[in-house]
C-alpha positions, 0 to 999 in steps of 0.5 A: 278449541274454545269449548275444549278449554271451556273458554265460552262457558267461563266467559258466560260466567264472567258476564253473569258476574258483571251484570248478573242478568240472563237477558244481558248475557244472551243479547250482549254475548250475541252482539259481541260475537256478531263483530266477527264476520264469519258464519261459523260465529253462529255456532258460538252464539248458539252455544251461549243462547241455548245455555241461557234460554234452554227451558224458557224459549222454543227452539225456533225462538232460540234460533231467532234470538241467535240470528237476530242479535248476532247480525245487529253489528252487520248492519253498520260496522265496516268489518262487513263488506256491505257497509264498505261497498255501499259507502264506496258506491254512494260516496257517503262518509262512513262516520256519518253513516254510522252516526245515522245508524244509531237509531236503527241499531237501537230499534233492532235491539228493541225488536229482538229484546221485547218479544223474546228476552224480556220474558226471561227471568233476570236472575241467571241462577248463579251467586252474585259476583264479589269483584266485577273488575276481576270479572271484566279482566277475566272476560277479556282473558277468556275471549282473547282469541276473538279479540285478536281476530277483531284487532287483526281485521280492523287495525291491520286490514287482514282478511278473515281467513288469515286472521282466524288462522293466526288466532288458532295458531296462537291458541294452540301455543297458549293453551298447549294443545296436543296433536292428539287433541287437535286431530279430532277437532279438525275432523269434527269441524268438517260437518257434512250436512252443514257444508252441503247445505252451505254449498247448495245455498251458494249454488242457489245464489249463483243460479238466481244471479244467472237468471237476471232476476235482479236486473229486471226488478228496478224496471218492474218496480218503477211503475208502482205509484209510490214515491221514489225512495219507497221504490228503491226500499222495496228493491233493496228488500226484495233484491236482498231476499233474492240474492243477499245484501251484497248483490242488491247493494252492488246493483241498486246503490248507483241507481238509487243515488243517481235518482235521489241525492239524499246522502246519509239518510238514503244510505241508512234507509237502504242499508236497513232494508238490505239488512232486513232482507238478509234476515229473510233470505234463503241464500243467507248462509248464517240462517242455515247454520242457525236452523241446523244448530237448533234442529228446526227448518229454514222455513221455521226460522224465516217465518218467525223472523218475517213480522219483526223484519217487516215491522223494522222496515216500516219504522225505518221508513218513518226514521228516513223521512224524519232525517230529511225533516231534520235536514241531515 
């Protein structure tokens, strides 16, 4: 629907007008769309990234940028189940956790920006805006459907599916879509390859859970001659890769906080490890969507992400110890 009314394209033009910077267009749009807790948001993100970086980045780099920046909000926002689940199991206040996540969020941004986006030309190739206030107003007008979904989720506690459904109905009325326009959209939304890939990823996730691998990880890792917090960090990294962030958070958080009473620093550290793992996990549906959109293999996307994700983990080990030294 947004494509049919050129709303994403117009929103990109609004960003051009506001910042006149190709790099901000890519990262800012991906971060904003990342507020939506839905794998389908990857396609919206991919449209913007591809349009702004075509001819400058290889497809695997485009897929990496799309996935990396779109998932930064997922590391800390309570619109996602991971943060809510860990806060509930650890009894750490969400406000304290979000404050502690400021540095990791900036780190995630820097790790995605400098290897890929810093090489892009700043000039987006469009005329400079004559009225930035109008561009800001237009940006909200062109993205009101996405904002409506966020408001319904955050302010009214509505789950994702009905929130999107409400936004779709409102869009049909406001944009005056005809039945003839809508029918091809509903047919086109059911992409067989994407649905099959998603189904197989979820089957793999259930299969891994059935094998009991996660339950054996804590005991196996406890024999390593390293500090306890590193044992749990590795547990969340490996467990997150195997089963996804939510699975390892549900299993590992009660054990970690029973063994280590580190409060907010421990939650921040473990969430960072789980977030890094989610960027490398073959059970993460969003990675399947991104790789399919840019016509690369899932393996290519994961290999491109591995060094950046591991560097993030190393930096977060230092950040955890710094928080403890500062007395948080």
